N, C-alpha and C positions, 0 to 999 in steps of 0.2 A: 609575409604579406601583411600590410596594414589592415586593421580590423574593418575599416570602412570599405576598403577595396575588396576584402574577402566577402563582406556582406553583399556587396553589389554583384560579385561573381555568383554567389549562391542564388540571389534573387533572379538574375538573368538565366542561369542554368535551369532552375526549377520552373520558371515561366515557359522556357522553351520545351522542357520535357512534358509539361502539361498541355501545351498547344499541340505538340506532336505525340500525343499520348499513345503509347504502345498498349497492346492487349495481351502480350505474352511476356512472362518474366521467368527467371530461374526460381526465385523464392518470393513468396508474397507474405508479408508480415501484417497482420490485422491488429491495429492498435499501437499507439506511440507512447504508452505509459512507461513505467519504470523497468519493465522487462522488454517490451517491444522495441523501445528506443535502443536498448543495448544490442538486441539481436540484429536489427537493421544496420546499425552502425558498424558492428563487428563484421558482418558478412560483406558489407560494401567496401571493406578494406581490400578485398580481392577484386581487381578491375575486371576479371573475367566472369564475375557473378553479377547478373542483373537483378536488382532488388526493388520491389515495390512496397512502400510503407503506406498503409491506408489509415487515415484518422478522421473520425466523424466530426470532430470539432475544428476550430479555426487555429490561427497562428498564436504564438506566445508573446506578441509584441506589447501587450497591455501593461501599463505601469502597475496595475494591481498584481501582476505576476512578477515583474522585474524588481519592484520595491518590496523588500521582505516584510515590512510592517503593514502592508496593505492586503495581505492574504485573506483576511475575513471578508473583504469586499467581493471576492470571487464566489463565495457561497451563495447559491441561489441565482447566480448570473448565467449567461450563455456558456460559460466555461465549466459548468457544473451539471451533471446529469440530474442532480437533485432527486434521487430516489427517496421513497418513503416505505417503511415497513408496514405490514398490515396491522390493524388494531390488535393489541395483545392484552389478555386478561392479567398477564404477569406484570404489566406496566399500567395497571388500572385503566385499561382501554385505550391507552395512548398509541400513537404511531411514532416510530423512531425516524427522524431525518437521517438519511444515508447518503451523504454527499460523495461524489466521485468525479474525478477530473474528466472534462470533455474538451480537450485542447491538446495541442502538441506538448508532450511531456506528461499528460495524464495527471495523476495525483501529485507527481513531483513538481508540477507547475502551480498547484494551488494549496499545497499542504503547509505544515508548520516548519518544514525543512530539517527535522530532527533525523540524524543518522544513528540508527540503532540496529546492530548487526544480528540480534538474536542471541540466545543463550547456547552454550555448548550442548546442552541436553536437547535443544530443539533440532540441531543438525544431526546429532546422533540418532534421534528419533526418525528423521528423514531417511537416514541410511538403513535403519532397521526395517522400516515400512517398505522401502523400495527394494531391499536386498542388495543394495549397491553401496560399498564403502566410499565411493566417489562423492556421495552426498553427506558424508560424515564430517565432523568438526575439523579434523586434521586436514582433510582435503579442501574444505571450504576456506580455511585460513589461507591456502595458496591463492584462491580466487580473490579474497579480500586484499592480499598483498599486491595483486595485479591491478585491482580496481582503484585503490586509494592513493591520493596524494595528501597524506596526513601531515598537518601542520604543527602537531603537538610534539611532546617528548618522544624520543626515539624508543621504539619497541620492535626491533627487527623480527622477532618471532611472531608477533601478532599484527603489526601494522605495516602498511605499504607506503611507499614514496614514489612519486613520479607517475602515478596512474592517472586516468582521466577524471576522477571525481575528487574535487577539492573539498577537504573536510577540515574544519577548524572550530575551536572553541572561541567564544567571544574574547577579544583581547582585554576588555575591562568589564567583567560581569557586573551587573547592577547590584547594589547592596542587598536587595531582596534575594537574589540568587545565592549570594555568599551566605546570607543568614540561613537560607533553607538547607544547604548542604552541611553547615556547621551545626544547626539544630538537630539534624538527623544524626550526626556523629555523637552528640551529647545524649541522644536517646539510645545509643548502642548500635546504630546502623553505620557501618564503616564508610568513610569517605575515600573516594578514589580519584586519581588524577584524570582518569578516562573511564567513560561508561562502556567502552568497547574493547577492553583488554581483559585483564585478570578478573575484573569485577563480574563479567558475565561467564565465568567458568566456575563460580561458586554460588553462595547463597544470595548474592546481590550487594547493593550498597547505594550510595548517593554520589552524584557527580555534576559538575557543570556540563551542560548539554553540548553535543557536537552537531554542527549545522552545515548545510550546504549553502553557504553565503560566501561570495568572493568579491572583494572590493566594494562591499556594501550592497551587492546585488545578488538576487537569487541565482543559483547555479543548478538548474534542473538537470535531471538525467538526460533528457533530450538534448540540452545544450552541451552536455559533457560527451555524449556518444554519437548522436546522429548529425547534429549541425556541422561538426567539423568535416563530414564526408559529403555534404550536400552540394558542393561545387563539382562533383564528379558525375560523368554521364551515366554511370551504372546504378545510381540511386535516385529513384523517383519518390518524392514525398507528396502524397495527395491528401490535402485537407478537404473538409466537407464531404467526405466519402464514407457513407454508412454501410458497413458490411451487413448484408441481409441473409445470406445463406452460403453454404459450401456447395460446390459443384462436385459431385461424386459419381464416378463411373465404376459400376460394380462395387468393389470395396477399396477404391483408390480415390483420394482427393486430387482433383486435377485443376482446381481453381476456385474462385469465389465470385459471387454476384454482389454488386454494391450500387447504391444510389449516389450518383455524382452529378451535381448541378441539376437535380430533378430527373435525371435519366438513369435507367437501370442498365448498368454495364457489366460485361463479363470479362474477367481477367484470368488467364490461364497460367498455371505454375508448372514448370518443367521438372522441378525437383521437390519442393516442399511448400506446404501452406502452414504457417505458424499462427495460431490464435493467441493473441495477447490483449484481449478485450476486457479483461478483468473478471472478477468473481460473479458478476451479474450477467454481462453480455456474452461471455464465453459459453456458459451453459445454455443461454437462450439460443444462440446461433447453432450450437450443437443439436439441441432438441428440434428446432425448426428446420434442420437439415436431415432429420430422421435418425439422429444418434442420441439415445437417452432411454429413460424408463419406458418399457413397452406399454404399460397401462396409460401413462401420461400422453404418449404420442397417439395411441388409439383414441383417447378421449377427444382429441382435436383433429382427427382424421389425417394425421401425418403418416405417410408410408414409412415403415421401419426399415432403416438401412443397417443399424447395429443396435441391439438391445444392450444398453449399459445403464443398469438401475441406479448407479451412483451419481449420474449427471444431475446437478441441481440440489443434491443432498449434502449433508455435513457442513452447512453454512456456519461459519464462525466469525466473531468480531470481538474486539475489545470494548467492553462496556465501562462507563465511568460515571462518576457522581461529582458534580461541581461544588466545592467548598470555597467560600469567598470571605475575604476580610476587607474592611474599609481602611484606607490610608489616613494617616493624620493630615497629610497634605499630598497633592499630586506628585507622582514619581515618574521619572523618565523611563520609557520602555526601550529595552535593548533588542537589537536584531529583529527577529520576527515575533518577539515577545516571550519566547520560551528559552530560558537560560539555565534551568536546573531540572534534573530528572532523578527519580528514585525508583529502585526495584527492590522489593523486599518480600518477606514471607509472612503469611497470615498465621502460620503455626510454626513453632520452633522445630517440630519434627521434620519439616520439609527441608530438602537439600537444594531446591531450586526456587527462585522467587515466583510467587503467584500474584503479587501486587505490583501494579504499574502506576506511578504518579508523575504527572507532567505539569510543571508550573507555567502559568501565564501571568505576565506582569501587568495585566489589566483585568478588570472585573467582567466576567462573562455572565450574562443574564441566565438565570435558571429557567426551565420550561414554566409556562404560566401556571401549571397545576401545582407548583411548589408554593405559590402565593406570597413570595417575598421578592421585592424589587431589588435589583442590584444597586449598590452604592454608586454615586457619580464617579468616585475615584477609589479604586481598590485593586486587589489581585485575587486570582482564583487558582486553586489546585484541583486538577482532575484526578480524583482518587479512583483508580481503575482496577479491573481484573485482568491480570496478564495471562492466565490460563483458564478461561471460562469452560465450564463443563456443558453448558447448554448448547444445543445444536438446532439449527433451523433448516429451512428448505426454500427452493424457488419453484414456482409453478407457472406454466403458461396460461394465458387467457384465450389464446387462439393460434391459428396456424400462420397468420400474416405477420410479416416483420413489424408492422405498425401496431400490432396488438401488444399492450404493455405486459410486463412480467410481474407476477406477484412475489414479493419478498416477505417471508415469514421468519424473522430472526429468532423468535422464540427465546429472547433474552430473559435471564433470571428465572427460567423454568425449572432449573435444577436446584434442589435445596443447598448443595455445596456452594453454588454461586451466591445465594443470599447470605450464607454464613460468612463467606469471604468478603462480601460487600459491607457487612457490618464492621468487619475488622479493618478494611481499608479506610472507611470513613472515620473510625475511631483513631486510627494512626494519623490520618491527615489532620484531624482536629487537634490532636496532641502536638503535632509538629507546628501547625500554624499558630497555636497559642503559646508557643515558647517565648520566654522572656527576651530572647534575642531579637524578636520583632518589635519590641516595645518602642524603639526610636522611630519606627516606620508606621506602625499599625494602631488604629484607634480601637477597633473592636472586631469580633467575629460577626459577620452578617448572615451567613448561611453555612450550615443548617441550624445552628444554635442547639442548645441542650434540649433533648426530647426523651420521652420514655420509649420503651422498645417498640410499641405499636406505632408511635409517632415517627420513630426513625425508619421503620419499615415503610410507612407511607412516603416519607421523604425519598428513600432509596428508589422505590418504584415510580414515583412522580418525577424525580430529577434525572433518572438514567438517560444518558446520551451515549454516543459511541465515538471512538477515535477515528472512525471512517476507515477501518482496517478489514473490510469484508474479504473473506478468503475461504479456501478449502472446498469449493463447490464442484471440483472435478479432480479429485485427489489422486495423487501418485501412490501406488501400492500394488499389492499382489492378491488382495481378497476380492470377493465378488462385487464390492461397492467401489472398487478402484476404477478410474477412468483412463489414467495414463500409466505406462511402465516407467522404469528407471531412466529410460532414454527419452522420456516425455512424449512418446508415441501413443496416440489414442488406440486403445485396444480394438482390434478388428478392422482398422482402417489404415491403409498404407499412405505414406507421404503426408500425414497430418500429425502435427505436434501442438502441444499447448505450452506456453511459457508466460505465466503470470501467477498471481497469488492464488488462483483457484486450484493449482496443483498441490498446494501444501497439504500434507496429511493432517497437521494440526497447526493452529495459529502460533507463531513464535512469540517469545517474551519480548515485547517492545514494538515500536513502529515497524511497519512492513516494507518500507521503501528499500532499505539496504538488502534484505533477503531477496526482494524482487530483482535487484540488480544481479545478484549471484545467479538466480534462476535464468536471467537473460544471458549471462556469460556462459553458463553451462549449456544452455540451448544452442548458442552459436557454435560452441565447440562440437556438440553432437552433430549438428547439421553439416559443419565442415568435414567432420570425419566420415559422414555418410556419403557425401558427394565425392569425396576423394576415393572412397571404396568403389563408387559406381563409375569413376572416371570424371575428369574435370568437366564442368558445364561448357 
């Protein structure tokens, strides 16, 4: 079917489903981000399963989403929840901006489009924490082979072909990206042809980035998984639908309450409710539905349905520090502006990278506290922490869905993170000041040479995040775990979580690709459960 005809069929079908909105479905998926889109799309492949996908944001038709280079324009817009962390003494009193997608596709519609699958050790940790080898690296490779339509060199052991997600490196990386990976090689950091194969089974390396860009346009996870199913009568995608609470009878989730077009509506689920609202709103909805730490719920007068002390705890995010160089003359920006990535170790004794560096081919302004203006033309490297030790938390401000949630990232609170921060900035400066950049770069603009006290001030004043919030409803077997290996919420039937909040620890690299695996795994688990109970 021609693309324009399919788009018309999707539009007409979804308009009809909204006008004749049902109140009962087999499965309700809350949130259309990088996990929720996968769950909804996979389950809708079965015509006998009626699926409702609820998304608080709007559609993904904006040019700022479709055009890769326009992604910064989404930050702070109606397509961004634009969360902020609480003021932190570890950041000299600053608040961290914590952007998160509020649109069909969630973060995959407003992010930098980097496909980073996580390190082998990350997935083996998931398997260890959950007690289930199905979460281990060898098993997850099977999922990635199913997911990917990899456009690069053949690697049948590690890479997939023909899957729903189009993954490609830039066909002609800009000179800046080539200089970056070559400068890393000369520093003793091995260069790889792919950042998602052998490189992420050992100590790391540098590579040209892999991106979700197809035909010069963003290819979000929503467009890869959900949109191809939206012409079907068994998939209702409802935008502008803010999930406010779970409907629980006894110890069973039977539906959700959501505000749609200003009205509070109830939707019933015959089989499962899947929370895929992300690492902020998933724990918020859980707590405001009576599932969470007993003391926190008592504090706000919320009746306790299930005491789970880990809800809202264990908050993790990748923290980064922008280092910037001024160009000799303006340079063309490729793709979404990120064409090179580096994962390496802050100490030689480590076997797994704990440093994450992501290059942007334009100058990113530092927070005002740094006190240095960005050059008119330049490039920045986000020198980040891939395995932060600091842990934060989320707290309610009230029992109402309109009451905001407090996010306390607690970034740089652990001494190990500050030590690694010094090393990632040192490595970044050594890289960026390589003679290989001489034909392109006039000077280092940020942070410049400083004594140790001055560099510590820079680190605390410049810290931003990669917007990879995660781990706030973790999978595991200890008292702080929220879901089991099947992604089922402990103590509540017919309720699962599928998003970054279930990660026991944040993976090395961007979180989009691991969230797609979580979505695939969740869909498989739901399918197996309703097959066991009889077809819907």
